[in-house]
C-alpha positions as CSV (number, residue, x, y, z in Angstrom):
1,X,0.1,-0.2,-0.1
2,X,2.8,2.4,0.9
3,X,4.5,1.6,-2.3
4,X,1.4,2.5,-4.6
5,X,0.9,5.7,-2.6
6,X,4.6,6.6,-3.3
7,X,4.4,5.8,-7.0
8,X,1.2,7.9,-7.1
9,X,2.6,10.8,-5.5
10,X,5.7,10.7,-7.9
11,X,3.5,10.4,-10.9
12,X,1.1,13.5,-9.7
13,X,4.3,15.4,-9.5
14,X,5.2,14.9,-13.1
15,X,2.0,16.0,-14.2
16,X,2.8,19.5,-12.9
17,X,5.6,19.8,-15.3
18,X,5.0,22.4,-18.0
19,X,6.5,22.4,-21.5
20,X,9.2,25.4,-22.1
21,X,8.5,27.5,-25.0
22,X,11.6,28.2,-26.9
23,X,13.1,31.7,-28.1
24,X,11.2,32.6,-31.3
25,X,14.5,34.0,-32.8
26,X,16.8,31.3,-31.7
27,X,16.7,29.7,-35.2
28,X,17.6,33.0,-36.8
29,X,20.4,33.7,-34.2
30,X,22.0,30.5,-35.3
31,X,21.6,31.2,-39.0
32,X,23.3,34.6,-38.2
33,X,26.3,32.9,-36.7
34,X,26.6,30.4,-39.5
35,X,26.5,33.2,-42.2
36,X,28.8,35.6,-40.2
37,X,31.8,33.1,-39.9
38,X,34.5,33.7,-42.6
39,X,34.8,30.9,-45.0
40,X,38.3,29.8,-44.3
41,X,37.5,26.2,-44.8
42,X,38.1,25.9,-48.5
43,X,42.2,26.8,-48.0
44,X,42.4,24.7,-44.9
45,X,40.6,21.7,-46.5
46,X,42.9,21.9,-49.5
47,X,46.0,22.0,-47.3
48,X,44.5,18.8,-45.5
49,X,43.8,16.9,-48.5
50,X,47.1,17.8,-50.1
51,X,48.7,16.5,-47.0
52,X,46.9,13.2,-47.1
53,X,47.7,12.7,-51.1
54,X,51.4,13.5,-50.1
55,X,51.5,10.9,-47.4
56,X,49.9,8.3,-49.4
57,X,52.1,8.9,-52.4
58,X,55.3,8.8,-50.0
59,X,54.1,5.3,-48.6
60,X,53.3,4.0,-52.1
61,X,56.8,5.1,-53.3
62,X,58.5,3.4,-50.2
63,X,56.9,0.3,-50.9
64,X,57.7,0.3,-54.5
65,X,61.3,0.8,-53.8
66,X,61.4,-1.7,-51.1
67,X,60.3,-4.2,-53.5
68,X,62.6,-3.4,-56.4
69,X,65.5,-3.5,-53.8
70,X,64.5,-6.8,-52.5
71,X,64.1,-8.3,-56.2
72,X,67.6,-6.9,-57.2
73,X,69.0,-8.5,-53.9
74,X,67.5,-12.0,-54.7
75,X,68.8,-11.7,-58.2
76,X,72.4,-10.9,-57.3
77,X,72.0,-13.9,-54.5
78,X,71.1,-16.3,-57.2
79,X,73.9,-15.1,-59.5
80,X,76.3,-15.5,-56.3
81,X,75.0,-18.9,-55.7
82,X,75.2,-20.0,-59.4
83,X,78.9,-18.7,-59.7
84,X,79.9,-20.5,-56.2
85,X,78.3,-23.7,-57.4
86,X,80.2,-23.9,-60.5
87,X,83.5,-22.9,-58.6
88,X,82.9,-25.9,-56.4
89,X,82.4,-28.1,-59.5
90,X,85.6,-26.8,-61.2
91,X,87.5,-27.4,-58.0
92,X,86.3,-31.0,-57.6
93,X,88.6,-32.0,-60.4
94,X,92.2,-32.9,-59.1
95,X,95.0,-32.9,-61.4
96,X,98.1,-34.5,-60.3
97,X,101.3,-33.2,-61.9
98,X,104.1,-35.9,-61.9
């Protein structure tokens, strides 16, 4: 019983709440603030986009150069291995001079 009375008293207090009326000029104030701000966004967005383009180009160029260097090292290692195997075969033949 106490619980129900407490719930009813809380619900009655909520019925006394009135809706607040907004300022009729608030929308116009917000629009004026947007219009009064200088449009510097175009220059800053261009710099921002240019920085991203430069960063992506730098990353791609580093990756391409790393792949080229890796492939050239593999080719030179293969050549060195071929030369060493040939040298081992040539040294396998022993000649005796009497």
